C-alpha positions, -999 to +999 in steps of 0.1 A: +121-332+120+135-356+150+170-368+140+172-406+143+206-405+150+199-392+187+173-417+195+194-450+209+188-483+195+176-511+219+207-533+226+205-571+213+203-598+242+208-569+266+191-597+293+217-624+284+247-600+280+238-589+319+234-621+333+261-637+315+289-607+324+273-607+361+284-646+359+321-638+348+320-613+374+335-588+344+351-560+367+363-537+334+336-533+303+333-512+270+300-495+269+298-473+243+334-469+235+342-460+268+360-487+293+340-483+327+349-503+357+321-525+366+330-541+395+297-550+419+318-540+452+323-506+434+293-492+412+256-491+425+236-516+412+214-496+387+249-483+374+259-519+371+229-530+355+225-498+332+257-505+318+251-541+304+221-536+296+229-509+271+208-482+290+230-459+311+230-425+295+220-443+263+199-413+253+226-384+267+254-406+245+232-409+212+227-367+217+263-360+220+277-381+193+258-363+168+260-328+186+295-324+203+328-324+181+362-313+176+360-271+188+332-278+216+342-269+254+322-290+275+309-282+309+293-310+326+274-307+356+267-341+376+297-365+362+281-396+380+311-421+370+325-402+345+311-422+312+297-386+297+329-368+302+350-392+287+328-398+257+331-358+252+368-357+257+374-385+232+350-364+208+360-331+216+398-332+232+403-335+268+414-301+269+382-290+262+361-308+287+354-294+324+330-316+347+318-313+379+309-337+408+293-328+443+297-363+455+332-364+469+326-402+475+329-404+432+362-388+429+384-418+430+361-442+406+357-413+379+393-408+380+400-447+378+373-448+344+395-418+331+424-437+333+413-467+317+405-443+286+437-428+287+422-393+290+422-367+320+394-338+315+391-309+341+375-324+369+361-305+399+350-319+430+318-290+436+287-290+430+272-259+405+248-234+417+234-205+408+248-181+434+283-200+443+273-207+482+284-237+499+254-262+497+234-291+516+241-323+490+221-355+499+244-384+492+216-414+485+230-450+487+222-453+450+245-428+434+225-423+405+197-403+432+220-380+448+214-347+444+210-312+456+171-318+459+165-333+487+144-364+480+137-382+516+161-410+502+184-435+525+217-417+531+233-388+547+236-353+541+267-334+541+281-300+530+299-293+498+315-265+478+300-254+447+306-227+419+279-202+404+271-214+366+268-180+353+299-171+366+318-204+356+300-201+320+318-164+315+350-174+325+350-206+305+330-201+279+318-234+273+297-241+236+280-268+253+261-276+286+255-309+300+238-317+330+222-343+352+216-330+386+185-346+395+162-319+398+182-298+409+178-282+373+150-262+379+166-241+402+199-236+384+188-236+347+171-201+333+177-175+356+210-160+343+228-157+309+254-185+299+279-163+273+288-188+243+266-215+255+252-224+221+238-261+231+224-277+266+217-315+266+197-320+297+184-349+319+149-335+332+133-350+364+096-342+362+088-372+385+111-358+407+099-318+408+071-320+388+060-312+356+054-277+363+086-269+375+105-285+342+079-262+318+087-233+339+125-238+336+120-247+295+103-212+291+130-193+311+156-208+283+136-202+255+130-166+267+167-169+263+167-178+232+173-218+237+148-238+217+140-276+222+150-294+194+150-327+205+135-348+235+134-387+243+129-402+276+140-377+303+168-361+275+163-326+260+180-310+236+183-273+234+198-255+210+202-215+201+194-204+165+230-197+151+241-232+171 
């Protein structure tokens, strides 16, 4: 049965709110209980509009609010502006959250958002991959589109260090994996066992890699005991039976 708590509610007067805050030049804004920098000179247009329209990572936030709590250890791959890791830190405790972000240009903004919320989850400016080798990372002019996956978008390509997901899971034993990596999920997930992980909250990108690649990834994860228990828009929740 679908848990309605994990379906985000349509925000009231979102167009007006976005227009009003843009008119005011709002530099900081509390979104889903998380204080975020909203200076238009520092955040991308999509992030800015997403926050004020109430749609930025809204499904992931709704799932996390239901499925993450005290006692969980959260591994986040793809930190973005830090919103999800802050939310997880508030729910599970900052000492139980470890986040990775491959785009070095995001570090200052992430840490400023952490400071605004008086939390300090562990943050590492590295990619997460299957093998832990250095990788080429495609930095898009729109940060929401930056990825290990080459989308042929405007921006630049840089080399970044990476950590192997399986080794990281074995070392840190997270119970929850949160991943949003703009298509690279199909190259990372379902190939090695992830000790301790009971839930995965994923944003999938069939519009980038194709539906067949997503289905193949989900089949690999199902073979490892992860069942798809919820899906809405691009967000998928996978859980092991004993979770």
